[in-house]
MIMARLO-867138 format. One record per residue (C-alpha): residue number from 1; residue in three letters; chain; y, x, z. Coordinates in Angstrom, 3 decimals, padded with zeros to 6 digits, always signed. Each point is the difference from the previous one (the first is absolute). Layout:
% MIMARLO-867138
NUM; ALA; A; Y; X; Z
...
% end
This chain:
% MIMARLO-867138
1; MET; A; +000.000; +000.000; +000.000
2; ALA; A; +003.397; +001.383; -000.973
3; ASP; A; +002.485; +000.166; +002.843
4; LEU; A; +003.000; -002.299; -000.073
5; PRO; A; +003.189; +001.843; -000.995
6; TYR; A; +002.024; +001.072; +003.040
7; ILE; A; +003.742; -000.095; -000.676
8; VAL; A; +002.625; +001.409; +002.377
9; CYS; A; +003.577; -001.331; -000.140
10; SER; A; +002.590; +001.355; +002.428
11; GLY; A; +003.727; -000.113; +000.693
12; ASP; A; +002.436; -002.894; -000.055
13; ALA; A; -000.597; -003.290; -001.829
14; ARG; A; +001.184; +001.290; -003.373
15; GLU; A; -001.927; +003.263; +000.303
16; ARG; A; -003.189; -001.828; +000.934
17; GLY; A; +000.420; -002.382; -002.913
18; LEU; A; +000.596; +002.822; -002.481
19; ALA; A; -003.098; +001.842; +001.242
20; HIS; A; -002.050; -003.200; -000.285
21; GLY; A; +001.170; -000.718; -003.532
22; GLN; A; -000.402; +003.578; -001.215
23; GLN; A; -003.513; +000.492; +001.342
24; LEU; A; -001.333; -003.419; -000.964
25; LYS; A; +001.885; -000.628; -003.240
26; ASP; A; -003.100; -000.492; -002.158
27; ARG; A; -001.782; -002.133; +002.584
28; ILE; A; +003.080; -002.180; +000.494
29; HIS; A; +000.222; -000.679; -003.731
30; SER; A; -003.755; -000.675; -000.185
31; SER; A; +000.187; -002.373; +002.956
32; TYR; A; +002.912; -001.958; -001.398
33; GLN; A; -001.567; -000.174; -003.477
34; PHE; A; -003.230; -001.320; +001.480
35; TYR; A; +001.761; -002.750; +001.956
36; GLU; A; +002.185; -000.887; -002.964
37; GLN; A; -002.813; -000.213; -002.569
38; ALA; A; -002.867; -001.324; +002.121
39; ILE; A; +001.802; -002.119; +002.605
40; PHE; A; +003.613; -000.893; -000.717
41; HIS; A; -000.633; -000.576; -003.719
42; ASN; A; -002.515; -002.721; +000.917
43; SER; A; +002.073; -001.439; +002.834
44; ALA; A; +001.386; -003.528; -000.010
45; LEU; A; +003.397; +001.661; +000.433
46; SER; A; +001.919; +001.119; -003.065
47; THR; A; +001.139; +003.610; -000.358
48; GLU; A; +003.546; -001.127; +000.743
49; GLN; A; -001.104; -001.844; +003.153
50; ILE; A; -001.860; +003.087; +001.219
51; ARG; A; +003.069; +002.145; -000.646
52; GLN; A; +002.178; -002.495; +001.891
53; ARG; A; -002.344; +000.086; +002.991
54; ALA; A; +000.073; +003.791; +000.016
55; ASP; A; +003.807; -000.095; -000.051
56; GLN; A; +000.039; -002.423; +002.961
57; VAL; A; -002.127; +002.426; +001.992
58; VAL; A; +002.687; +002.689; -000.225
59; GLY; A; +002.422; -001.926; +002.203
60; LEU; A; -002.704; -000.893; +002.533
61; ILE; A; -001.065; +003.611; +000.399
62; ASP; A; +003.543; +001.338; +000.107
63; GLU; A; +000.990; -002.444; +002.731
64; PHE; A; -003.143; +000.803; +001.985
65; ASP; A; +000.425; +003.799; -000.224
66; ASN; A; +002.142; +001.626; -002.683
67; GLN; A; -001.846; +003.310; +000.427
68; PHE; A; -002.928; -001.638; -001.769
69; THR; A; +002.131; -000.917; -003.016
70; ILE; A; +001.268; +003.603; -000.146
71; GLU; A; -003.587; +001.253; +000.049
72; ILE; A; -001.184; -002.474; -002.648
73; GLU; A; +002.902; +000.793; -002.324
74; ALA; A; -000.825; +003.711; +000.358
75; ILE; A; -003.671; -000.633; -000.801
76; ALA; A; +001.051; -001.775; -003.188
77; GLU; A; +002.445; +002.763; -000.941
78; ALA; A; -002.543; +002.777; +000.418
79; ALA; A; -002.833; -001.930; -001.667
80; GLU; A; +002.300; -000.961; -002.904
81; ILE; A; -000.733; -003.706; +000.283
82; ASP; A; +002.282; -003.025; +000.431
83; ALA; A; +000.748; -000.573; +003.687
84; TRP; A; -000.818; -003.719; -000.203
85; LYS; A; -003.579; +000.948; -000.877
86; ILE; A; -000.360; +001.960; +003.250
87; TYR; A; +001.415; -002.962; +001.928
88; LEU; A; -002.538; -002.159; -001.835
89; LEU; A; -002.893; +002.239; +001.062
90; ASN; A; +001.138; -000.135; +003.621
91; ALA; A; +000.205; -003.803; -000.168
92; ARG; A; -003.083; -000.637; -002.116
93; THR; A; -001.773; -001.848; +002.875
94; GLU; A; +002.771; -002.583; +000.156
95; ILE; A; +000.518; -000.259; -003.763
96; LEU; A; -003.706; -000.281; -000.820
97; ASN; A; -000.930; -002.127; +003.041
98; ALA; A; -003.611; +000.192; -001.200
99; PRO; A; -002.547; -001.776; +002.253
100; ILE; A; -002.448; +002.915; -000.029
101; ALA; A; -002.347; +000.616; +002.927
102; GLU; A; +000.824; +003.540; +001.030
103; CYS; A; -000.081; +002.275; +003.024
104; THR; A; -001.619; -000.004; +003.425
105; SER; A; +001.916; +001.722; +002.811
106; LEU; A; -000.899; +000.777; +003.599
107; TYR; A; +001.116; +001.890; +003.102
108; PHE; A; -002.050; +001.242; +002.963
109; GLN; A; +001.936; +000.133; +003.265
110; ASP; A; -002.464; +002.310; +001.816
111; SER; A; +000.271; +002.779; -002.561
112; ALA; A; +003.330; -000.936; -001.668
113; LEU; A; -001.715; +000.149; -003.386
114; GLN; A; +001.427; -002.120; -002.808
115; GLY; A; -001.556; -000.630; -003.406
116; GLN; A; +000.137; -002.065; -003.121
117; THR; A; -001.547; -000.579; -003.388
118; TRP; A; +002.518; -000.321; -002.814
119; ASP; A; -001.376; -002.331; -002.671
120; TRP; A; +001.794; -000.264; -003.310
121; ILE; A; -000.419; +000.614; -003.721
122; ARG; A; -002.430; +002.702; -001.217
123; GLU; A; +002.635; +001.835; -002.052
124; LEU; A; +002.098; +000.680; +003.101
125; GLU; A; -002.764; +002.074; +001.593
126; GLU; A; +000.861; +002.946; -002.240
127; LEU; A; +003.753; -000.384; +000.523
128; ILE; A; +000.349; -000.291; +003.788
129; VAL; A; +001.265; +002.973; +001.980
130; ILE; A; +000.527; +001.237; +003.551
131; MET; A; +003.716; +000.429; +000.735
132; HIS; A; +001.231; +002.310; +002.776
133; TYR; A; +003.651; -000.672; +000.826
134; GLU; A; +001.855; +002.572; +002.097
135; PHE; A; +003.362; -001.031; +001.453
136; GLU; A; +002.930; +002.213; +000.902
137; ASP; A; -000.469; -000.677; +003.733
138; GLY; A; -003.632; +001.169; -000.025
139; ARG; A; -001.707; -003.392; -000.279
140; TYR; A; -002.771; -000.452; -002.547
141; ILE; A; -002.044; -002.784; -001.597
142; ILE; A; -003.349; +000.110; -001.811
143; THR; A; -000.802; -003.026; -002.150
144; LEU; A; -002.393; -001.044; -002.754
145; THR; A; +002.031; -001.782; -002.644
146; GLU; A; +000.530; -000.686; -003.686
147; PRO; A; +002.265; +002.265; -002.094
148; GLY; A; +003.622; -001.095; +000.312
149; MET; A; -000.662; -002.066; +003.143
150; LEU; A; +001.604; +001.212; +003.214
151; ALA; A; -003.070; -000.626; +002.184
152; LYS; A; -003.137; -002.005; +000.693
153; ILE; A; -002.649; +000.859; +002.657
154; GLY; A; +001.024; +002.881; +002.245
155; LEU; A; +000.833; +001.748; +003.253
156; ASN; A; +002.869; +002.085; +001.365
157; ASN; A; +000.512; +002.913; +002.377
158; SER; A; +000.624; -002.416; +002.907
159; GLY; A; -003.587; -001.208; -000.358
160; LEU; A; +000.973; -003.373; -001.466
161; GLY; A; -002.360; -001.468; -002.609
162; VAL; A; +000.667; -002.847; -002.457
163; SER; A; -002.390; -002.145; -002.056
164; LEU; A; +000.478; -003.027; -002.281
165; ASN; A; -001.891; -003.147; -001.005
166; PHE; A; +001.275; -002.381; -002.671
167; LEU; A; +000.179; -003.695; +000.966
168; ALA; A; +000.315; -002.895; -002.426
169; SER; A; +002.492; -002.747; +000.832
170; ASP; A; +002.447; -002.303; -001.753
171; ASN; A; +003.259; +001.311; +001.454
172; GLU; A; +002.532; +001.744; -002.217
173; LEU; A; -000.584; +003.769; +000.012
174; ASP; A; +003.664; +000.922; -000.055
175; GLY; A; +000.197; +002.374; +002.979
176; VAL; A; -000.070; +003.777; +000.292
177; PRO; A; -003.053; +001.165; -002.028
178; VAL; A; -003.007; +000.798; +002.172
179; HIS; A; -000.326; +003.558; -001.319
180; ILE; A; +003.606; +000.708; +000.988
181; LEU; A; -000.680; -001.429; +003.451
182; LEU; A; -003.126; +002.161; +000.307
183; ARG; A; +002.131; +003.089; -000.588
184; ALA; A; +002.552; -001.222; +002.564
185; LEU; A; -002.771; -000.516; +002.559
186; LEU; A; -001.310; +003.495; -000.624
187; GLN; A; +003.439; +001.338; +000.911
188; CYS; A; -000.179; -001.666; +003.435
189; ALA; A; -000.712; +002.018; +003.136
190; ASP; A; -001.878; -002.702; +001.928
191; LEU; A; -001.296; -003.567; -000.037
192; GLU; A; +003.215; -001.507; +001.339
193; GLN; A; +002.051; +001.569; -002.790
194; ALA; A; -002.563; -001.339; -002.468
195; ARG; A; +000.332; -003.529; +001.408
196; LYS; A; +003.779; +000.165; -000.368
197; LYS; A; -000.278; +001.313; -003.554
198; ILE; A; -002.329; -002.856; -000.945
199; ALA; A; +002.347; -002.535; +001.615
200; GLY; A; +002.877; +001.339; -002.075
201; SER; A; -001.881; -000.220; -003.297
202; GLY; A; +000.234; -003.780; -000.500
203; MET; A; -002.667; -002.648; -000.484
204; GLY; A; -000.512; +000.047; -003.765
205; LYS; A; -003.384; +001.692; -000.056
206; SER; A; -003.670; -000.902; +000.283
207; SER; A; -002.025; +002.829; +001.530
208; HIS; A; -001.485; +001.342; +003.209
209; PHE; A; +001.199; +003.307; +001.458
210; LEU; A; -002.213; +001.844; +002.490
211; VAL; A; +001.954; +002.573; +002.018
212; GLY; A; -001.787; +002.249; +002.500
213; ASP; A; +000.906; +003.042; +002.070
214; ALA; A; -001.707; +003.069; +001.441
215; ASN; A; -000.056; -001.508; +003.504
216; GLY; A; -002.407; -002.825; -000.753
217; GLN; A; +002.635; -002.688; -000.532
218; CYS; A; +000.390; -002.146; -003.122
219; PHE; A; +001.209; -003.284; -001.387
220; GLY; A; -000.477; -002.013; -003.158
221; MET; A; +002.756; -002.034; -001.648
222; GLU; A; -000.916; -002.807; -002.386
223; PHE; A; +002.537; -001.431; -002.443
224; ALA; A; -000.867; -003.213; -001.845
225; GLU; A; +001.572; -003.364; -000.864
226; GLY; A; +003.432; +001.295; +000.993
227; LYS; A; -001.118; +000.772; +003.565
228; CYS; A; -001.283; +003.012; +001.916
229; SER; A; -002.473; +000.441; +002.836
230; GLU; A; -000.875; +003.044; +002.126
231; LEU; A; -003.638; +000.824; +000.724
232; ALA; A; -001.538; +002.071; +002.794
233; ALA; A; -003.291; +001.869; +000.131
234; THR; A; -003.072; -001.864; +001.242
235; ASN; A; -002.650; +001.870; +001.981
236; GLY; A; +001.634; +003.275; -000.924
237; VAL; A; +000.159; -000.630; -003.756
238; LEU; A; +002.398; -001.509; -002.496
239; VAL; A; -001.694; -000.808; -003.310
240; HIS; A; +001.559; -001.894; -002.905
241; THR; A; -000.786; -000.989; -003.580
242; ASN; A; +001.866; -002.366; -002.351
243; HIS; A; +000.695; -003.175; +001.941
244; CYS; A; +001.940; -000.863; +003.136
245; ILE; A; -002.003; +000.202; +003.204
246; GLY; A; +002.829; -000.843; +002.429
247; ARG; A; +000.400; -003.525; +001.287
248; SER; A; +003.624; -000.658; -000.903
249; ILE; A; -000.089; +000.326; -003.801
250; GLU; A; -002.507; -000.403; -002.818
251; SER; A; -000.556; +001.448; -003.450
252; ALA; A; -002.456; -000.558; -002.799
253; ILE; A; -003.361; +001.677; +000.676
254; LEU; A; -000.529; +002.283; -002.966
255; SER; A; -003.508; +000.386; -001.367
256; THR; A; -002.118; +002.496; +002.004
257; SER; A; +002.590; +000.164; +002.808
258; ALA; A; -002.037; -002.018; +002.508
259; GLU; A; -003.194; +001.830; -000.986
260; ARG; A; +001.572; +003.428; +000.538
261; LEU; A; +001.488; -001.002; +003.346
262; SER; A; -003.379; -001.348; +001.139
263; CYS; A; -001.725; +003.201; -001.143
264; ALA; A; +002.403; +002.201; +001.974
265; GLN; A; -000.383; -002.176; +003.088
266; ARG; A; -003.789; +000.156; -000.308
267; HIS; A; +000.127; +003.807; -000.020
268; LEU; A; +002.308; -000.026; +003.009
269; ARG; A; -002.276; -002.254; +002.033
270; ALA; A; -002.900; +002.362; -000.628
271; SER; A; +002.014; +003.131; +000.706
272; ASP; A; -000.274; +002.138; +003.125
273; GLY; A; +003.145; +002.003; -000.733
274; PHE; A; +003.270; +000.144; -001.866
275; ASP; A; -000.137; +003.382; -001.681
276; ARG; A; +000.504; +001.181; -003.561
277; GLU; A; -003.680; -000.507; -000.827
278; GLN; A; +000.292; -003.667; +000.883
279; MET; A; +003.200; -000.397; -002.014
280; GLU; A; -001.666; +001.574; -003.031
281; LYS; A; -002.994; -002.314; +000.415
282; ILE; A; +002.301; -003.029; -000.158
283; LEU; A; +002.309; +001.145; -002.788
284; LEU; A; -002.835; +001.288; -002.215
285; ASP; A; -002.183; -003.101; +000.361
286; ASP; A; -001.052; -001.144; -003.496
287; SER; A; -002.863; -002.267; +001.056
288; LYS; A; +001.464; -003.185; -001.506
289; GLY; A; +000.684; +001.157; -003.552
290; ASN; A; +003.411; -001.099; -001.243
291; ASP; A; +000.599; -001.781; +003.323
292; SER; A; -000.329; +003.275; +001.920
293; ILE; A; +002.646; +001.908; +001.914
294; GLN; A; -000.740; +002.914; -002.360
295; ALA; A; +000.101; -001.932; -003.277
296; SER; A; -001.337; +001.329; -003.286
297; TYR; A; +002.166; -000.564; -003.073
298; HIS; A; -000.390; -003.461; -001.497
299; ALA; A; +001.947; -002.130; -002.482
300; GLU; A; +002.776; -002.055; +001.591
301; GLU; A; +000.833; -003.229; -001.817
302; ALA; A; +003.444; -000.283; +001.630
303; LEU; A; +000.937; +003.328; -001.629
304; GLY; A; -001.326; -000.791; -003.453
305; GLY; A; -003.379; +001.633; +000.550
306; LEU; A; +001.266; +003.354; +001.281
307; ASP; A; -002.416; +001.805; +002.302
308; VAL; A; +000.893; -000.190; +003.700
309; GLY; A; -001.695; +001.820; +002.874
310; THR; A; +000.544; +002.542; +002.763
311; CYS; A; +002.238; +002.647; -001.561
312; ALA; A; +000.284; +001.997; +003.241
313; THR; A; -000.943; +000.016; +003.670
314; VAL; A; +002.138; +001.529; +002.751
315; ILE; A; -000.754; +000.955; +003.614
316; MET; A; +002.800; +001.280; +002.243
317; ASP; A; -000.583; +001.870; +003.265
318; LEU; A; +003.358; -000.772; +001.590
319; PRO; A; -000.246; +002.249; +003.094
320; MET; A; -000.902; +002.992; -002.209
321; ARG; A; +002.371; -001.056; -002.823
322; ARG; A; -002.874; +000.331; -002.474
323; PHE; A; -000.079; -001.978; -003.244
324; TYR; A; -003.359; -000.385; -001.761
325; ALA; A; -000.387; -001.654; -003.398
326; GLN; A; -002.523; -000.407; -002.778
327; LYS; A; +000.179; -001.511; -003.468
328; GLY; A; -002.019; -002.770; -001.536
329; PRO; A; -002.608; -002.492; +001.182
330; THR; A; -002.973; +001.654; +001.728
331; ASN; A; -002.114; -000.389; +003.133
332; ARG; A; -000.100; +003.785; +000.459
333; SER; A; +002.436; +001.892; +002.216
334; ARG; A; +001.959; +002.335; -002.274
335; PHE; A; +003.234; +000.156; +001.956
336; GLN; A; +002.433; +002.854; -000.514
337; LEU; A; +002.413; +001.079; +002.714
338; TYR; A; +003.690; -000.035; -000.956
339; GLN; A; +002.033; +001.496; +002.830
% end
């Protein structure tokens, strides 16, 4: 298995953006071209409507944190691509709003381990990268993400980890894009800062964010139907798939979501510990075929027959600040350490 590319970007917002765009220029163009030709071209939205939505995102991001707009504009400049296309990539979850069953995330309080499968389109497996952001004040972030995106799954030097699950609901997705919020959360020093950052991001999203720390504390935050609900760990574990599990709000239960949640819970009931071996056993479970936590690639009707499956799996040892990742769907442990 080829390692995932490890890209270091340091300095202020503009310097980080320039480094991102320069090092990932070809991948950024390939990523955008794939989305344009395979996804957006077949969308119910016209090209003009997609462009308008991308333009609307600029103001949302700038109001939320203008350092992110500086960084995005610099990525576009260095990659020699229109800036609106980078905004589009960072907001593709909201613009696509595709009801695809993807991702299982979990956190163990005893060991402060956090992990997730990232399920998406086969072609993205060869484009994803590990980004290492170094800030002027000494902070750093490590995140698995798509080229041109500011962040996805990751951890920081404070021992804070962040994971994401998509939720399907009918509310208007007109808030700060989830991938921008993920980056903002990864710049937080602790759980309380993360809660405040989420509260300041608005309601126009439909996703679950799992935020854990190196001290065995965590919370989940579900957004759906224009509402939000905080979740706590149960019996030392917080596990989530692609439907709301809190009592105060509901979302559509995407196909395989209930099956994957049940599978994880079954492993946990039979477990005698909460170590990395147990987390791997859960995240690499492929016993239910396409309904598995570790899903093999299969045609997805909602995406015009494109193959969807587990593009990557991540395990984060928050106390040790260790980030492990592997590409592609497999029930074998092939994790590489990115530190």
